[in-house]
N, C-alpha and C positions, 0 to 999 in steps of 0.2 A: 568595445561598440557600445556606448551611452542611454540606457534608453529616458525618454525624458517627460516620464509623467509623472505625477508626485510623488513616488520616489524614484531618484539615481539611481542603475546598479549601475556593473558592469557585465558583460556577458559575455563567460570562459566557449567557444563553440568550436575549439581547436585543441588536434593535444599541443601546440606551441602555448596555445593562449593558458594552458593551464602547466606548464612549467611556470610558465610567466608569475601565475597566479600563485603558486609553490613559494616561485622567488621574495614576493612582494611579504609571505609570508614569514620568511625568515627573515629579509631585510624589517622587515617590521617590527621581530619577534615576538609574533603577537600569536601569543601559548594557549587562547578559547575561542571555538566559536561557538556561534549558533549555527542549526543543520535543520531544515527539511525535509526531506520526499514527494513528490507528486508521481503517480505514478495509474497507468490501466489497467486494470484489474474487470477480466469479461464487460463491461459498460458500449466500448463500440470495433473493440478485436476481440480473435481467442490470445484466453491465456492472462498474464500480469509481467509486469514491462517498468523497470524503474523510467520517468519519463522528462523527467524536471531534478535537480536539485540547488533546494535555498541556501545563503550563507549569507551573515551576520558577522564582522567581526567586534561589532561594537561602534562600528565609522562608518564603514560600507560593505551597502549585498551587492553580491555576487549570483550569478543565476551559472549552473551548469552545467549544458545541453551531455544527456551520456549518451544522445546517439552520433553525436560525432565527437562524442571521445575515448582514446584508445580506452578497451576491459583493462591494462597494467594498468593507463597512469591512477583510474578513477581507481582503482587495486591497492595502490602504493598511498593511492588521499588517506583513504579512509581507515585503509589499519596502520597509517605512522603516529606512533604509542607516544611522541610529545605529541600534538595536540591535541586537548578535548574538546568534543563536541554534545552540543547539549542540546539535548531530543527534548521531545515529549512525546513518550506515548509511542516506541517507536519499532516494536515485538515484530509487528509486520512489517516495515522496511526490514527491520532485518532477515528477515523470514525469506524476504523475498531478492535482497540481495545476494545473499547468498544465493539461493536457484540461481540468480541470473550470473552474477560472476565469479562464484564462489570467498565470497568475502564477507568475514571475520571481522566488523566494523569497531576501532579498538581505540578505548578512553570516549566512551563512551557516558553518559553524563546523563539517565531519566531522567531528568524534573517532574513525574506524574509519581515517583516513590517518596516526594516528600509531600506529594497530596493525594497520595495513603498513606500516608502515615500522622499525616494532620484528620484523616477521614474528611476530608470537605465534599458536600450530596454529590454532588453533581461535575462532575471530572473529567467533563469531552473540555479539551482545549480556553474553548471561546468562552466557558464558563468561568473558566478557576484568574482567565482575562481579567474579568468582568471584579467576578467581587472581592478577590487580589488588590491589582490594580487598576479597576473601575474606568476598566478600560474595554468600550461595544467599537462597533461597525464589523455588527458580520449579515449585514445586512445581504449580500450577494451568496453568503456562504454556500446555499441548499444548490443555487446556477453551478458554481462553480463545483461542490462536489461530483456532479453528472460532466464537466467538462472534457474535452475528449485533447486527454495531451499532449497523444501519441500527434498534431496534424502543424506544422509546420505552416511560414513560422506564429510561432506561440503568439494570441494578444498580448496588448499590453497591459491592460487593467485585469488580463486571467493570471498574467503575470506578478504584479500586482495583488494581486488575492492573496497565490502564492508567500513570494516574499514577508506581508504580515502572521505569519505562522513563525517565522526568524525574528520578527523586526521587536518583542518583548519577553526574549527569554531571557536573557539577561538579567533587568530590573526581573523579573519571576525568581529568579534562582534567588536570587539577595533576597526578596522579602520573605520566600516561603523557607529559609533558612534563619528569618530572623524569625518567624513561628513558630519557628520548631526548639529555637535555644530560648526563647522566652516560656515555652511550654512544656523546656526539660523535657524534647525527644529524643537528643542530641543521642542517644542507644538505642532509641528507638530503629530510628533512619540507620546511624552505623552497623544493626541486627540485617537491613531491609537489604542494608548491601553488598556486603559479607554474603547472606546467604543466595544474592538473585545470581543468576547462572539460566543461560540461554542456550535451547535444547537446536542446532541450529543446522539438523539433520533428521529435525522433525518432518515430518510431511502432513501439511497442514487438511484439514477435510475437510470436503466438498459441501459447500453449502447444503444441499442439497437432503445430502447423509444425516444430515443433522437438523433437520425438520419435527416436528410435530406428527406429519403427515405422513413419512417413512418409519420416524417410530414405531407406529401401528400398525406397516405391514409385519403378516407376520414372518418366520426365518427363510421359507421356500420363496417368500417375495419379493425378500430383500435384497435375494444373493437375485436374482433378475433380474432386479431393480439398477445393479453393481453391471450387474453385464446391458441390458438397454444404456446405460450410462457409457459405458467405454466407447458403445459403438457411437456414440451423439463423439463426445470427444469430436473419435474421428475425423469426423463429415464434419465438424465444426473449424477442427485446422485446417483441413484441405477447404476451406470457406475462408481463411482468415475472419470468424464473429463469432460472439458471442456463441456457447454451446444451443444458452434457449432462446434463440434466430434462429434454431433450428430444430428442438423442439423442449415446447415446454418442461417445467420441471414436473406441474398435473401432469400432463396427458405418458409424461412419462413413469409416474405411478401405476397411472389409471390403466396401462399396455403388461405393467410389473400386476396388476394383479386382476384384471378380463382381457387374456390376449387378445378377445373377441373387436378389443377397445381399435387395434388398428388401422381396419376399416370404416372410423370415424373420426380419423387425427387427420386433418392438415397441416401443411407444409405451415412453415415459421414463416416471418417474414423477408428473410437472409438465405434461403436455399430453392434450389427452381424445380419441376415437380417431377422431371426428370431424377436425378439429386436426391430427390426426399422417397421417391416411388425405389431405390436402389436399395436405399437407408431401410424400407420401413419393412422390406424383403430383407434383404439382413437381422434384421431385428425378429423377422413370424420365422429362420430356419433356428438361431437358438435357443427362442419359446420352444418348437415342432421336437428340436435336440433331448432338450432339458428334461417335460415332459417323457417321452420316450425312451 
């Protein structure tokens, strides 16, 4: 199926399509692809998941719908060592791929390493494309950063935005490498590549536990906050909604500091009064047990 907006692309939305795509890569002896991912990260639903995989092979664009492809097919493709995968700032994607699919992506060349070696000040992909390639076009960036990629069908303009992240990676690699050669930084780049390791088993720290407000709590209050957090997670998962829409982070931390805040806080926007009351009772009980 071909999308006919400004960028033409082929959608891969069945295992048979995935087999055909892999055969296409072999038939055309494609050794390198540009790749990126769109994901849901607790904005519209509970938890994180890969929602779209965008690919550019230097000539054509492809979008893979992971909701319609078996995990085995996705794993086989991304763990194929013979295909170099150009990406940019891939650590969060690697973490999510492992968490969701147990995938350890192979032959990945994260171009951000070259940007780090060059010590470019602004290192977001849009900033780097602008500085290095003179490419702008980030007008819809904020809109699509908050886009609900779980919805089907995906809006074609949103897909265009997603494909823009892979459209220039081949050119970016070429120019960044030229600059590294010019500045005689090849040894630094090689050292960074050799030393680079990714801890797939590392469990990411939830944002709330990296906040200044949490770090300002006393040790016993931090312990309470973690207990309340686990209860909130359970109810958010049951509702399939972002945890912050069940109980705001600031309210969670207020309760950890002061149990009396329990009676002053109302339900989040995606939990009904009955479930919210049950959750607060559960929180009250664990705080009482903690005190006794």
